[in-house]
C-alpha positions as CSV (number, residue, x, y, z in Angstrom):
1,M,-2.5,-21.6,-23.7
2,I,-5.2,-19.8,-21.7
3,D,-7.3,-22.0,-19.4
4,L,-10.2,-19.9,-18.0
5,E,-11.2,-22.9,-15.8
6,Q,-8.3,-22.0,-13.5
7,L,-9.9,-18.7,-12.6
8,A,-11.4,-18.4,-9.1
9,N,-15.2,-18.5,-8.8
10,P,-15.9,-14.7,-8.8
11,Q,-13.7,-14.1,-11.8
12,R,-15.1,-17.1,-13.6
13,R,-18.6,-15.9,-13.0
14,A,-17.6,-12.5,-14.3
15,I,-16.2,-13.9,-17.6
16,D,-19.4,-16.0,-18.1
17,V,-21.6,-12.9,-17.8
18,V,-19.2,-10.9,-20.0
19,R,-19.6,-13.6,-22.7
20,E,-23.4,-13.6,-22.4
21,V,-23.7,-9.9,-22.6
22,A,-21.3,-9.7,-25.5
23,A,-23.3,-12.3,-27.5
24,E,-26.5,-10.4,-26.9
25,K,-25.1,-7.1,-27.9
26,Q,-23.0,-8.6,-30.8
27,L,-19.8,-7.1,-29.3
28,R,-16.3,-8.5,-29.0
29,P,-14.5,-8.1,-25.7
30,Y,-10.9,-9.0,-25.2
31,L,-9.3,-9.9,-21.9
32,V,-6.1,-7.9,-21.9
33,G,-2.9,-7.1,-20.0
34,G,-2.2,-8.4,-16.5
35,P,-5.0,-11.0,-16.3
36,V,-3.7,-12.6,-19.6
37,R,-0.1,-12.6,-18.4
38,D,-1.1,-14.1,-15.0
39,L,-3.2,-16.8,-16.7
40,L,-0.3,-17.8,-18.9
41,L,1.8,-18.0,-15.8
42,G,-0.7,-20.0,-13.8
43,R,-1.1,-17.2,-11.3
44,A,-4.2,-16.0,-9.5
45,V,-6.2,-13.2,-11.3
46,A,-7.8,-10.5,-9.2
47,D,-9.6,-7.9,-11.5
48,I,-10.9,-8.3,-15.0
49,D,-9.5,-6.0,-17.7
50,L,-11.3,-5.8,-21.0
51,T,-10.8,-3.9,-24.3
52,L,-13.3,-3.5,-27.1
53,A,-12.6,-2.0,-30.5
54,E,-16.1,-0.5,-30.5
55,G,-19.2,-0.4,-28.2
56,S,-17.4,-0.2,-24.9
57,S,-19.9,2.3,-23.4
58,N,-22.9,0.3,-24.5
59,F,-21.2,-2.9,-23.2
60,A,-20.2,-1.4,-19.8
61,R,-23.8,-0.2,-19.1
62,A,-25.4,-3.5,-20.2
63,L,-23.0,-5.5,-18.1
64,A,-23.7,-3.3,-15.0
65,R,-27.4,-3.8,-15.5
66,R,-27.0,-7.5,-15.8
67,I,-25.0,-8.0,-12.6
68,G,-26.9,-5.3,-10.6
69,G,-23.9,-3.1,-10.3
70,R,-22.8,0.4,-11.2
71,V,-20.6,1.9,-13.8
72,R,-18.2,4.8,-13.5
73,S,-17.0,6.6,-16.7
74,F,-13.6,8.2,-17.3
75,P,-14.1,9.8,-20.7
76,Q,-10.7,11.4,-20.9
77,F,-9.2,7.9,-21.0
78,L,-12.1,6.2,-22.8
79,T,-12.5,3.7,-19.9
80,Y,-15.3,2.4,-17.6
81,K,-15.2,0.6,-14.3
82,V,-18.1,-1.8,-13.4
83,S,-18.5,-2.9,-9.8
84,A,-21.1,-5.1,-8.1
85,D,-21.4,-7.2,-5.0
86,G,-20.0,-10.7,-5.5
87,F,-18.0,-9.8,-8.6
88,P,-14.4,-8.5,-9.1
89,E,-14.0,-5.0,-10.4
90,I,-14.3,-5.1,-14.2
91,D,-12.3,-2.5,-16.2
92,I,-13.6,-1.8,-19.7
93,A,-11.7,0.3,-22.2
94,T,-12.1,1.4,-25.8
95,A,-9.1,0.2,-27.9
96,R,-7.0,3.4,-28.1
97,R,-3.9,5.1,-29.3
98,E,-1.8,7.3,-27.0
99,R,0.2,10.4,-27.7
100,Y,2.5,12.1,-25.1
101,R,2.6,15.8,-25.5
102,S,5.8,16.0,-23.4
103,P,7.9,13.6,-21.3
104,G,6.1,12.5,-18.1
105,A,2.7,14.1,-19.1
106,L,-0.5,12.1,-19.0
107,P,-1.2,10.8,-22.5
108,T,-3.8,12.1,-24.9
109,V,-5.9,9.1,-26.0
110,T,-7.9,8.6,-29.2
111,E,-9.8,5.5,-30.4
112,G,-7.8,2.9,-32.3
113,H,-7.6,-0.7,-33.2
114,L,-6.7,-3.7,-31.0
115,N,-3.1,-3.7,-32.0
116,D,-2.8,0.0,-31.4
117,D,-4.0,-0.6,-27.9
118,L,-1.7,-3.5,-27.2
119,L,1.4,-1.8,-28.6
120,R,0.9,1.4,-26.5
121,R,1.4,-0.6,-23.3
122,D,4.3,-0.7,-20.9
123,F,5.9,-4.2,-21.5
124,T,5.5,-7.0,-23.9
125,I,4.3,-9.4,-21.2
126,N,1.3,-7.0,-20.8
127,A,0.6,-6.5,-24.5
128,I,-1.4,-9.7,-25.1
129,A,-5.1,-10.0,-25.6
130,F,-7.4,-13.1,-25.4
131,D,-10.5,-13.0,-27.5
132,L,-13.4,-14.1,-25.3
133,T,-15.5,-14.8,-28.4
134,T,-13.1,-17.0,-30.4
135,N,-10.5,-17.9,-27.6
136,A,-7.8,-16.7,-29.9
137,L,-4.6,-15.1,-28.5
138,H,-3.4,-11.8,-30.0
139,D,0.3,-11.2,-29.3
140,P,1.8,-8.6,-31.7
141,A,4.9,-8.0,-29.5
142,D,5.7,-11.7,-28.9
143,G,4.9,-11.2,-25.2
144,A,4.2,-14.9,-24.6
145,A,7.8,-15.7,-25.5
146,D,9.0,-13.2,-23.0
147,I,6.7,-14.7,-20.4
148,A,8.1,-18.1,-21.2
149,G,11.6,-16.6,-20.9
150,R,10.7,-14.7,-17.7
151,T,11.8,-11.4,-19.2
152,I,10.7,-7.8,-18.8
153,R,11.0,-5.9,-22.1
154,V,9.7,-2.5,-23.2
155,L,7.9,-2.0,-26.4
156,H,9.9,1.0,-27.7
157,N,13.0,3.0,-26.7
158,E,11.2,6.1,-25.5
159,S,8.9,4.1,-23.1
160,F,10.5,5.2,-19.8
161,I,10.8,8.8,-21.1
162,D,7.2,9.0,-22.1
163,D,5.9,7.5,-18.9
164,P,8.6,7.3,-16.1
165,T,6.2,5.5,-13.8
166,R,7.0,2.5,-15.9
167,I,10.4,2.5,-14.2
168,F,8.7,1.6,-10.9
169,R,6.6,-1.0,-12.6
170,A,9.5,-2.7,-14.4
171,L,11.3,-3.2,-11.0
172,R,8.0,-4.2,-9.3
173,F,7.0,-6.7,-11.9
174,A,10.6,-8.2,-11.9
175,S,10.4,-8.7,-8.1
176,R,6.9,-10.0,-8.1
177,L,7.3,-12.5,-10.9
178,G,10.9,-13.4,-10.5
179,F,11.6,-12.1,-14.0
180,T,14.8,-10.5,-15.3
181,I,14.8,-7.1,-17.0
182,E,16.2,-7.6,-20.5
183,P,19.6,-5.9,-20.9
184,H,18.5,-3.3,-23.5
185,T,15.5,-2.5,-21.4
186,R,17.7,-2.2,-18.3
187,E,20.0,0.2,-20.2
188,L,17.0,2.3,-21.1
189,L,15.7,2.3,-17.5
190,D,19.1,3.3,-16.0
191,H,19.6,6.0,-18.7
192,A,16.1,7.4,-18.0
193,I,16.8,7.6,-14.2
194,A,20.2,9.2,-14.8
195,G,18.7,11.7,-17.2
196,G,16.1,12.9,-14.6
197,A,13.1,11.4,-16.2
198,L,11.5,10.9,-12.8
199,D,11.5,14.7,-12.3
200,T,9.0,15.1,-15.1
201,I,6.2,13.4,-13.1
202,S,4.4,14.7,-10.1
203,R,5.3,13.6,-6.6
204,E,1.8,12.3,-6.3
205,R,2.3,9.9,-9.2
206,A,5.6,8.7,-7.8
207,W,4.2,8.1,-4.4
208,R,1.3,6.2,-5.9
209,E,3.7,3.8,-7.6
210,L,5.7,3.5,-4.4
211,F,2.5,2.6,-2.5
212,F,1.9,-0.1,-5.0
213,A,5.3,-1.5,-4.2
214,F,4.3,-1.5,-0.5
215,G,1.3,-3.7,-1.4
216,E,3.4,-6.4,-3.0
217,A,3.6,-9.8,-1.4
218,E,7.3,-9.5,-1.7
219,A,7.4,-5.9,-0.8
220,P,10.9,-5.9,0.7
221,A,12.4,-7.2,-2.6
222,A,10.4,-4.7,-4.7
223,I,11.3,-1.7,-2.5
224,T,14.9,-2.7,-2.3
225,A,15.1,-2.9,-6.1
226,I,13.5,0.5,-6.5
227,S,15.9,2.0,-3.9
228,D,19.0,0.3,-5.4
229,A,18.1,1.7,-8.9
230,G,18.2,5.2,-7.5
231,V,14.5,5.8,-8.1
232,L,13.8,7.1,-4.6
233,R,16.0,10.1,-5.1
234,S,13.1,11.7,-6.9
235,L,11.3,11.7,-3.5
236,F,13.9,11.9,-0.8
237,A,17.5,11.0,0.1
238,A,18.7,7.5,-0.6
239,A,18.0,4.9,2.1
240,A,20.5,3.4,4.5
241,P,22.6,0.4,3.4
242,D,20.9,-2.0,5.8
243,L,17.5,-1.3,4.2
244,R,16.6,-4.8,3.2
245,A,17.0,-6.3,6.7
246,R,14.8,-3.6,8.1
247,L,12.2,-4.1,5.4
248,D,12.1,-7.8,6.1
249,R,11.4,-7.0,9.7
250,V,8.5,-4.8,8.7
251,R,7.0,-7.6,6.6
252,A,7.3,-10.0,9.5
253,A,5.5,-7.5,11.7
254,I,2.7,-7.1,9.2
255,E,2.3,-10.8,8.8
256,S,1.9,-11.2,12.5
257,N,-0.6,-8.3,12.7
258,P,-2.2,-7.4,9.3
259,E,-4.1,-4.4,11.0
260,L,-0.8,-2.4,11.1
261,D,-0.5,0.5,8.7
262,R,1.6,-0.9,5.9
263,P,2.4,2.5,4.2
264,V,3.4,4.1,7.5
265,L,5.7,1.2,8.4
266,Y,7.4,1.0,5.1
267,T,7.7,4.8,4.6
268,G,9.1,5.3,8.1
269,T,11.6,2.5,7.4
270,L,12.7,4.1,4.1
271,L,13.2,7.5,5.9
272,Y,14.9,5.9,8.9
273,G,17.1,8.3,10.8
274,N,16.5,11.4,8.7
275,A,13.0,12.6,8.0
276,S,11.1,15.8,7.7
277,P,7.5,16.6,6.7
278,V,8.9,17.9,3.4
279,D,9.8,14.3,2.5
280,L,6.1,13.4,2.6
281,E,4.8,16.1,0.2
282,G,2.6,14.4,-2.4
283,S,2.1,11.2,-0.4
284,G,-1.5,12.0,0.6
285,L,-0.9,10.7,4.1
286,S,-3.1,12.3,6.8
287,Q,-1.4,14.4,9.5
288,K,-1.8,11.6,12.0
289,R,-0.2,9.0,9.6
290,A,2.6,11.5,8.7
291,R,3.3,12.0,12.4
292,N,3.6,8.2,12.8
293,V,6.0,8.0,9.9
294,M,8.1,10.8,11.5
295,Q,8.1,9.0,14.8
296,I,9.4,5.7,13.3
297,A,12.0,7.5,11.2
298,N,13.4,9.9,13.8
299,E,12.7,8.3,17.2
300,L,13.2,4.6,16.5
301,P,17.0,4.8,16.1
302,G,17.4,6.1,19.7
303,V,14.5,4.5,21.6
304,G,16.4,1.3,22.3
305,D,19.2,3.1,24.1
306,A,16.7,5.2,26.0
307,L,14.8,2.1,27.2
308,A,18.1,0.5,28.3
309,E,19.1,3.6,30.3
310,A,15.7,3.9,32.1
311,K,15.9,2.8,35.7
312,S,12.3,1.6,36.2
313,D,9.2,0.4,34.4
314,P,7.3,3.7,34.9
315,Q,10.2,5.5,33.2
316,R,10.1,3.0,30.3
317,F,6.4,3.1,30.0
318,R,6.4,6.9,29.8
319,L,8.8,6.5,26.8
320,L,6.5,4.0,25.2
321,K,3.1,5.5,26.0
322,H,2.9,7.8,23.0
323,A,4.4,5.4,20.5
324,S,2.1,4.3,17.7
325,P,1.3,0.6,17.2
326,E,3.6,0.7,14.2
327,M,6.4,2.2,16.2
328,L,6.0,-0.3,19.0
329,T,6.1,-3.3,16.7
330,L,9.6,-2.2,15.4
331,I,11.2,-1.6,18.8
332,D,13.6,-4.4,19.6
333,S,13.3,-4.6,23.4
334,P,11.9,-7.0,25.9
335,H,10.3,-4.0,27.7
336,V,7.8,-3.7,24.9
337,A,6.2,-7.0,25.8
338,R,5.8,-5.9,29.4
339,F,4.4,-2.6,28.2
340,H,1.8,-4.5,26.2
341,D,0.9,-6.4,29.3
342,Y,0.5,-3.2,31.2
343,Q,-1.8,-1.8,28.4
344,K,-4.1,-4.8,28.8
345,F,-4.1,-4.8,32.6
346,Q,-7.4,-3.7,34.1
347,L,-8.5,-3.0,37.7
348,P,-12.0,-3.9,38.9
349,L,-12.3,-0.3,40.1
350,R,-14.6,2.4,38.9
351,V,-15.1,6.1,39.5
352,T,-18.2,5.4,41.6
353,D,-16.2,3.1,43.8
354,L,-14.3,6.0,45.2
355,E,-17.5,7.7,46.5
356,M,-16.3,11.2,45.7
357,P,-17.1,13.8,43.1
358,G,-15.8,12.9,39.6
359,G,-13.3,14.9,37.6
360,P,-9.8,14.8,36.2
361,H,-8.3,14.1,39.6
362,V,-10.3,10.8,39.8
363,A,-9.2,9.7,36.3
364,R,-5.5,10.4,37.3
365,A,-5.9,8.6,40.5
366,L,-7.3,5.5,38.9
367,E,-4.5,5.4,36.3
368,R,-1.9,5.8,39.1
369,T,-3.5,3.0,41.1
370,R,-3.5,0.7,38.0
371,E,0.2,1.4,37.6
372,A,0.9,0.8,41.3
373,V,-0.9,-2.5,41.4
374,F,0.7,-3.7,38.1
375,M,4.2,-2.7,39.3
376,G,3.6,-4.4,42.7
377,E,3.9,-1.2,44.7
378,I,0.6,-2.1,46.5
379,P,-1.4,-5.3,46.8
380,P,-4.7,-5.4,44.8
381,G,-6.7,-5.4,48.1
382,E,-5.5,-1.9,48.8
383,A,-6.4,-0.4,45.4
384,R,-9.6,1.4,46.5
385,S,-8.1,3.1,49.5
386,F,-4.9,4.0,47.6
387,A,-7.1,5.5,44.7
388,R,-9.1,7.6,47.2
389,E,-5.9,8.9,48.8
390,M,-4.4,9.8,45.4
391,A,-7.7,11.4,44.2
392,M,-7.7,13.7,47.3
393,K,-4.1,14.5,46.8
394,Y,-4.7,15.5,43.1
395,L,-7.8,17.4,44.0
396,N,-6.0,19.4,46.6
397,R,-3.4,20.4,44.1
398,E,-6.1,21.6,41.8
399,Q,-7.8,23.8,44.4
400,P,-6.8,27.5,44.1
401,P,-5.3,29.1,47.2
402,E,-7.8,31.0,49.5
403,S,-7.8,34.7,48.9
404,Q,-6.3,36.8,51.7
């Protein structure tokens, strides 16, 4: 059964306030979908998803006032989002029916009853509601049994045709939860992919689902399952056979440095060896991030050989100088560690120490001197005189020849 005491403090506080406001307004909110599923599994709950058969607008605004937050309205979907400092995001929806005008189209929604709302959902495990007034569980599709059996099951045979993004979600949930996709559901999924269902949704929606997979704790497993099912062909060519090993390496890199750009790393790895800007249409990546993806995909396969063939550190550093942090973390070479040492190396030498007019020639001279000291070409004690000499050399090159 549902034990709300297992919720973390922010979520528990949110539920307490929800119950208080519901009692005052004489409304009946239900906790629905993923939070109910995760509570039944004993997993952590992040956001709070609520459904009300009536009064959702009134309830959302009253709740936002109570917690000092703000409410955003999405009238085309009959939903509201309440956010406030110290609370998780709270999604509030009117119980609704859905109708799909055509395969892959966004649904048209109308008000409905609680069972309508539950039975329109993607999988039985997400079609469960917990009444926050009576603590009763509403489970019209027997989702609790599928949770106990660790099974992913669709609610109707046209589910993947109506909304092909559910293909991504089925594979992602199976990987995240360690569940098995029920045989008939798997047959429907494979049939939808083979029949081109994914071509009925925009690239933007497909990329959004793929980015969700990148955010999974077990992202390599989720991405591999999506690739193996043939889902990625709706975006770009199939990935290489050694995909899982490379994805595991990406996850290890992210775990060691969470500041790295996760979508850039995973996308570059998926496109490894064969990428063009066309592949990224609809991804929403900025030009800079797209360039970093292209760098990983197209330059990483050959950079190891290039580093091995280079005869000196300056040559190797020139190869590495323009690599993004994401690219650098994937290069399997001991020279990368030395390059990082070089990046951190500083000289106690400033422009004013050279006692000469500033300009690009001085900046170049200081960088050349830093390199020379790091490489052992000159001792640190000679840095100032070496820098002045190099600055004069560069300045003379920049001077235009005297007119005759």
